[in-house]
C-alpha positions in Angstrom: 76.2 240.4 58.9 73.0 240.6 56.8 70.6 243.1 58.2 67.7 242.1 56.1 66.3 238.7 57.3 65.6 236.3 54.5 62.0 235.9 55.5 61.2 239.6 55.0 59.5 240.6 51.8 61.5 242.8 49.3 59.3 245.8 49.9 60.7 245.9 53.5 64.2 245.0 52.6 65.6 248.3 53.8 63.5 248.4 56.8 64.0 245.6 59.3 66.8 245.2 61.9 68.0 241.6 62.2 65.2 239.4 63.6 62.5 242.1 63.4 59.6 242.6 61.1 57.9 245.9 60.2 55.1 245.0 62.6 57.5 245.0 65.5 58.1 248.7 65.2 55.5 251.4 66.0 54.7 254.0 63.3 56.1 256.7 65.6 59.4 254.9 66.0 59.6 254.2 62.2 59.2 257.9 61.6 61.8 258.9 64.1 59.4 260.6 66.5 60.8 261.5 69.9 59.1 259.7 72.8 55.5 260.9 73.1 55.5 262.6 69.8 53.4 261.7 66.7 54.3 261.6 63.0 52.7 265.0 62.5 55.3 266.5 64.9 58.2 265.5 62.7 59.2 267.5 59.6 59.7 266.0 56.2 63.4 266.8 56.4 63.8 264.9 59.6 61.8 261.9 58.2 64.2 261.8 55.2 67.3 262.1 57.3 68.5 265.5 56.1 71.4 266.8 58.0 70.7 269.6 60.6 69.8 272.8 58.8 69.3 271.1 55.4 66.0 270.8 53.5 64.8 268.8 50.6 65.7 271.7 48.4 69.3 270.9 49.0 68.9 267.5 47.3 67.8 266.6 43.7 66.1 263.4 44.9 64.6 262.1 48.1 66.9 259.1 48.1 70.1 261.1 48.4 70.1 261.7 52.2 69.4 257.9 52.6 72.4 257.1 50.4 74.6 259.6 52.3 73.7 257.8 55.6 74.1 254.2 54.4 77.2 254.6 52.3 78.9 251.3 51.9 76.6 249.7 54.4 74.1 249.4 51.6 76.1 246.5 50.4 75.6 244.6 53.7 71.8 244.2 53.0 71.2 240.7 51.9 69.2 241.6 48.8 72.6 242.7 47.4 74.1 239.3 47.7 72.6 237.9 44.5 74.4 240.2 42.2 76.3 237.5 40.3 73.2 235.5 39.6 71.4 238.6 38.3 74.2 239.7 36.0 74.8 236.2 34.7 71.1 235.7 34.0 70.9 239.0 32.1 74.0 238.2 30.0 72.6 234.7 29.2 69.3 236.3 28.2 71.1 238.8 26.0 73.1 236.1 24.3 69.9 234.1 23.5 68.2 237.2 22.0 71.1 238.1 19.8 71.8 234.5 18.7 68.1 234.0 17.8 68.2 236.7 15.1 71.6 235.9 13.8 73.2 239.3 14.5 76.9 239.6 15.2 76.3 242.3 17.9 77.8 240.4 20.7 81.5 239.8 20.6 82.8 236.4 21.7 83.1 236.1 25.5 81.2 239.4 25.8 84.4 241.4 25.5 83.8 245.0 24.5 80.1 244.7 25.2 79.0 248.3 26.0 76.7 248.5 29.0 74.9 251.4 30.7 73.8 250.8 34.3 71.1 253.4 35.2 70.7 254.0 38.9 73.9 252.0 39.6 74.0 252.7 43.4 77.5 251.9 44.8 78.2 249.9 41.6 77.5 246.3 42.4 76.0 245.4 39.0 78.4 247.6 37.0 81.5 246.1 38.7 80.2 242.6 38.2 79.6 243.3 34.5 83.1 244.9 34.1 84.7 241.8 35.8 83.1 239.8 33.0 84.7 241.9 30.3 82.0 244.5 29.6 82.8 248.2 29.2 80.5 249.8 31.7 79.2 253.3 32.5 77.2 253.5 35.7 75.1 256.6 36.5 73.3 257.5 39.7 71.9 260.7 41.3 73.5 260.0 44.7 77.0 261.4 44.8 77.9 259.3 47.8 77.2 256.1 45.9 79.0 257.3 42.8 82.1 258.0 44.9 82.0 254.6 46.4 81.6 252.9 43.0 84.5 254.8 41.6 86.7 253.9 44.5 85.8 250.2 44.1 86.5 250.2 40.3 89.9 251.8 41.0 90.7 249.3 43.8 89.7 246.4 41.5 91.7 247.7 38.5 88.6 248.0 36.3 89.6 250.9 34.1 86.8 250.0 31.7 84.2 250.7 34.4 83.5 254.4 35.1 80.8 256.2 37.0 78.9 259.5 36.6 76.7 261.5 39.0 73.7 262.6 37.0 69.9 262.5 37.0 69.0 259.6 34.7 66.2 261.6 33.1 68.7 264.3 32.0 71.6 262.0 31.0 71.3 262.5 27.3 70.6 266.2 27.5 73.8 266.6 29.5 75.8 264.0 27.5 74.3 263.8 24.0 77.2 261.8 22.7 76.0 258.8 24.7 72.8 258.4 22.6 72.6 255.1 20.7 76.0 253.9 22.0 75.2 251.0 24.3 74.5 247.3 23.5 72.8 246.7 26.8 71.1 249.2 29.1 69.9 248.1 32.6 68.1 249.5 35.6 68.0 247.0 38.4 66.8 246.8 42.0 64.8 250.1 41.6 68.0 252.0 41.1 66.3 254.7 39.0 63.3 253.2 37.4 60.6 253.0 40.0 61.8 255.6 42.5 60.6 258.8 40.8 57.6 259.3 43.0 58.0 261.0 46.4 57.4 264.1 48.5 58.7 266.5 45.8 56.6 264.9 43.0 53.5 267.0 42.4 50.4 264.9 41.9 49.1 265.9 38.5 48.4 264.0 35.3 51.5 265.5 33.7 53.8 264.0 36.3 52.1 260.7 37.3 54.2 258.8 34.7 57.5 259.9 36.3 59.4 256.8 35.2 58.6 257.5 31.5 61.5 260.0 31.1 63.9 257.5 32.6 62.8 254.7 30.3 62.9 257.1 27.4 66.6 257.9 28.2 67.3 254.2 28.4 65.7 253.5 25.0 67.6 256.4 23.4 70.9 255.3 24.9 70.6 251.8 23.4 71.9 251.3 19.9 69.4 250.1 17.3 68.8 246.4 18.2 70.3 246.9 21.6 68.6 245.5 24.8 67.0 247.3 27.7 66.4 245.4 30.9 64.5 246.8 33.8 63.3 245.4 37.1 60.2 246.7 38.8 58.2 245.9 42.0 55.0 244.0 41.4 51.8 246.0 41.9 50.0 242.7 42.6 52.4 241.8 45.4 52.4 245.2 47.0 48.7 245.6 47.0 48.2 242.2 48.6 51.0 242.2 51.1 51.3 245.8 52.5 53.0 246.1 55.8 51.4 248.0 58.7 51.8 251.7 58.0 52.4 251.3 54.3 50.1 253.1 51.9 49.5 252.2 48.2 48.2 254.8 45.9 46.1 253.1 43.2 46.2 256.1 40.8 50.0 256.4 40.6 51.0 252.8 41.7 53.3 254.3 44.3 53.9 252.3 47.6 54.8 254.6 50.5 56.8 252.9 53.2 58.1 254.0 56.6 61.3 252.2 57.4 64.8 252.6 58.8 68.3 252.3 57.3 71.7 251.8 58.9 75.2 253.1 58.3 78.5 251.1 58.6 78.5 251.5 62.4 74.9 250.3 62.7 73.5 253.7 63.5 69.8 253.8 62.5 68.1 256.6 60.5 64.4 256.7 60.1 63.3 257.0 56.5 60.5 257.0 54.0 60.6 255.2 50.6 58.4 255.8 47.6 58.4 252.9 45.1 56.3 252.8 41.9 54.9 249.3 41.2 53.8 247.8 37.9 51.9 245.0 36.3 53.5 243.1 33.4 51.0 244.7 31.0 51.9 248.2 32.2 55.6 247.5 31.6 55.0 246.3 28.1 52.8 249.4 27.3 55.3 251.8 28.7 58.1 250.1 26.7 56.1 250.5 23.5 55.3 254.2 24.4 59.1 255.0 24.4 59.9 253.2 21.2 61.0 249.8 22.5 59.8 246.4 21.4 59.0 244.4 24.5 60.3 240.8 24.2 59.3 239.4 27.6 58.4 240.1 31.2 59.7 237.6 33.7 58.8 236.9 37.4 61.9 237.4 39.6 63.1 238.1 43.1 66.5 239.5 44.3 69.3 237.0 43.4 66.9 234.7 41.6 66.7 236.0 38.0 65.6 233.8 35.2 63.1 233.3 32.4 60.0 232.4 34.3 56.5 233.6 33.5 55.2 236.2 35.9 52.7 235.4 38.6 50.8 237.5 41.2 53.1 236.1 43.9 56.3 237.4 42.3 58.0 240.2 44.3 59.4 241.8 41.1 59.1 241.7 37.3 61.9 241.9 34.8 61.1 243.7 31.6 63.3 242.7 28.6 62.9 245.0 25.6 64.7 245.9 22.4 65.3 249.2 20.7 63.7 249.1 17.3 66.1 249.1 14.4 
């Protein structure tokens, strides 16, 4: 069963039970308020689904309690069903880039292509890349997702696909040997890039660009001439199509959404999401700031990746950049 109806926008993709839209659920219900209570009566820990007695200080990122609750049910949301299209489109794009400049960086049939998947979740893109012959390292801050991805790789006999629980911003500080070692570095479906804002992110000029450390890590992890591919929510789309109860901060570009997520048994947990949104120009500027050469920004949606010019109606943008030689 797909829990996310196909006619619901990507920004609500984690938030609607089958057949419902965000407008069908009151703000109090979305925030998990007991009957008669208001959002102000509910603690941040309860809103984020922290276990009884736990606080946000027990987690490194606001998404971790959501991942703990969803587990493998994350893969039942319909936005995950286009993984093969997304992976094939990215590999085709990589072939085209490397072929255009005559380098021999890509082995035939993409065997031995080294890929880093930043914010890999339960491993859907990593596993798909490994099945195509790539050697893959997936990293994620949510231990529950890393465990699921590792179990899936073992079950599928993909010894060349491994996973690591780590904060993407600190990856190379913790594992300096990984610097400059990947042909392709990706962060897709707001796996890490785009989810750095949140309740524990102080609002100050020094921390408004919270995705920059993640993109810096990705740039440094790529070999000279390697590719970095990142998907990001469209600021144009979010500003124009906010759901009731959403708030969009113009200074930081962060969309704050009240929603709900389900586990394997269909149990609902009220949740909040903070997603940083971008324009194509911002993605190109940020890429240049971290030492990448932006090649293109495409307009995409989940399961429909390709090389199409961006428009204000696109749900997401796909940045394609190259580490300078």
